[in-house]
N, C-alpha and C positions, 0 to 999 in steps of 0.2 A: 787573325782578324778580330778586332774588338767587337763586342756586342753593342747594341744600341744603348743599353743602360750604362755600360762602361764609358762610352763616348760622351754621353751627357754628364756623367759623374766627373770626368776629366775637365770638361768645359766649365762646369760649376766651380772646379778648383783652379780655374785659369791655366790649365795645362793644354796648350794649343799646338796643333800641327800646322806646318806651312801649306799643306795641301790636303783637302778632304775630297776624295773622289767617291761620290755616293751613287751607286748604281743598283739596278734590279727591277723586278716586276712590281713590287709593292711600293707605291709612291708615298704612303703615309709616313714611314720612318725617314725617308729622304727629306720630306717637307718639315718634319719635326726637328731634325738636326739643323737644317738650313735656317729655319725660323728662330731657333735658339741662338745660333751664332749671330744672326741679323739683329736680334733684339738685345743681346746681353754682352757681347764682347766689347763693344765701344759704348762710351757715354753718349747721350744724345747730342751734346755739344761737339763731339768729335766726328759724328757721322757725316756731316755736310761735306767735308773734304776728304774723308777717309773710308767711306763705304760706297761701293759702286755695284749696281746690279745690272747685268746685261743678259741678253737672250741669244741663244745659238743661231737663230735665223738672221740676226743683225750683225754678227761679228765673225772674224776669222781667227785662226790660231795666233797670228802675229799681233792682233789687237789684244788678245788675252795676255800674251807675253809682255807686251808694252805696259799694260795696266799693272800686271803683277810685279814688274821691276821698279815701279815707282816707290819712293820712300814716303812714309806717313808724315803728315803735317801736324805738329804739336800733339802727337799721340804715339804710343808705343807700337801700335799696329795699324794696318789698313786691312779692310775686308773687301774682297772681290768675290761676288757671287755670280756664277754662270749658270743660268737656267736653260733647260732644253739643249744641253750640250750634245745630246745624241744625234742632232741634225747637223753638227759642224763637220765640214769636210776636212780630211787630213788631220784629224785630231791627234794622230800619232806624232805629229810634228811638235807637240807640246813637250815631248821627251827632253828637248834641250833645256827647257826651263825646269822640268821636273828633276833633272839630274843635279841641279844646283839652285834650289829656290831661295828667295829672300826669307829670312826668319821673321822679318817684320811684316810680311804679307801673309794673310790667311786666305788662301784661294779655295773656294768651295765650288765644286763642279757637280751639277745635277745631271746624271746620265740615266734617265728614267726608261723603264721597260726594256732595257738592254743590259748586257754585261760586257765588260772588257775582257778579252781572252787573256788567260794567265801567261801565255807564252809571248805576249807582246812586250816589246821593250818598255813601252810607256807604263804598263802594269808593274813591271819589275822595278822601274825607277821610282814610281810613286810609293811602292811598298817599302822602299828603302828610306825615302826622305819624308814621306807623308803618311796618309792613312787611306785605305780602301775599305769601303763598307758595302756589302751586298745585302740589299733589302729584299728578302725572298717572300713570295706570296704564301700565306698560310693555307693549309688544307682546311676543308670544310669542317672536319671533326676537331680541329684545333681552336675554332672560333669561340665556343662557349667558355673554355678555360681562359682565353684571352680577355673576353668580356668580364669575367670574374676578377681577373687581375687588375684590369683597368679601373673597375669600380672600387675594388678594395683600396687602391692607391688614393682614391678620392673619398674614402670612408663610407662606402655604400656596399651593400650586398645585393644579390639577385637570386630569385627563386630559379631552380634548374629548368623548370618548364618555360619560364619567361625568357631565360637565356637562350634556350633552344628555339623558341619562337622568333626571337630577334634574328638568330642565325638563319633560320629558314626563309625569312622574308627580306632580309637585308644582304644575304650572301656573305662573301668574304672581303668585301670592300671596306677596309678598316676606317678610311676617312668618312664614309657614309655612316658606319656604325657609331663612330665617335660623335659625329654631328648629332645623331638622334639621341644618344645617351646624354650628351651635354645639355640638350634641350629638355630632356626628361628630368634630370637631377636638379635643375634650377628651381623646380616647383616642390622639391622634397627636402626635408631637413636632413642634416648629416646623420649617419648611422641608420638610415632607413633601409628596409628590404624591399627591393623592386619586385612587383608582382605582375601577373598578366593583366590585372585591372589597371595598373599604372600605364602599361604599354598601350592598352586599348584607349584609355582616356587621353593620353598625351601624344601618342605616335599614330594611332588610328588603325592598328592591327587588331582585329577582333579576337577576343579571348575564347569565344564560343564557336566561331566559324573560321577554322584554320585547318591546315593539313594534319596537325597532331590530333585534333579532335576527330577528324575523319578517320585517321588510323585507329584510334581507340574505338570508335563506333563499329568499324569493320571487324576489329579483333573480338569485340563483344557480341557481334552479330546483331547489333542494334540498327535494324534496317530503317526505322523511322528517323533516327538521328542522322544516319548517314545520308539519307535522301534530303533531309532539311539542309545539311551542309552543302551537298552537291547543288541543290536548287539555289542556295545563296551564292555559290561560286559562279553559277550560270548567269545570275543577274548582276554580278560584280566581277566581270571577267578582267577588267583592267587591274584590279587589286589582287586578283587570283588567276594568273595566267594558266591556261590549260597545260602547257608544256611543263611548268614548274610543279603542278599538282601530280602529273603522271610520273615525273622524275622522282618526286618525293615518295610516292607509293611504290615505285619500282625498288628503290633502295630499302624501303621498309620490309617488303616481302622477301627481298633478297637476304636480309639479315635474319628473318624468321627461318628461312630455309637453311642458312648456315647454322643457326642455333640448334635445329632439330638433328643435325648430323654431328654435333659436338659431343665428345665423350665426357669431357670435364665441364660440367654445367655449374660450377661454382660461380658466385657473383663476380668475383675478381677476374676469373678467366673469361667469362662471357663479356664483361665490360671491355677487357683488353682486346679480345678477338673481334668483337663487333665495333670497337672504337666508339663506344657511347659512354655517357656519364653513368656510373653505377646506379644512380637514381632511376634510370630508365630500363634497367635490366628486366624488371617485372613485366614490362610491356611485350617482351618476347617469349615469356615463359608460358 
């Protein structure tokens, strides 16, 4: 199974598959691949007659089959994009087309939040003639590194605390994270390093009143600062949900407990065991 980067690289080199079956819990990569195909495979002048977008709630398998078997008009390819394909009944019947797809058709199937079982005949046929990509949800501890990579590709860097702060408040929804990052970097010159101040000014997440500062205050037994943050949370419960705060503190103290029972307390081992950026190891010592 090709990675997201490999798929995009092939598309940029005009290496196309007749079928792209894009499935999985993380919609971000599915949307990225679909949007790239929609924007770049055909010239604007070719799209009117050769690019079709349909939704699963509006079509049946036979409709997709009929669309995919058409030949392009004054173009080398036609693009058929099926969104919300996970709601289509009897999608397995697409196996007849998948077994012998037209090379002039690029059929893109968005099968979000679900996966096609590997033992299904449709899965096996598409694996032979096209491409299957599973977009998996990232774990919480993978998000800071993902943010770093995304920003590096756009010629920006980010402070580890700022990255962790974004992760804490935006969760693992990549589309939401990218939306906020893109809004943020518009106001910054290239090669800038994003800090908590930038996040506070542009996204609205306080650099002084957040769960990380609360954790630090508790660790240092700074009762005054901890109470100030808690008071701020109480007055701004919409931006600081109680459940998220408790959840964050639970995992923080859980990691402290794990740390104290570790025999090898080297920075590298602590970072790997606790699944934290090495920058934050000092917070558990």
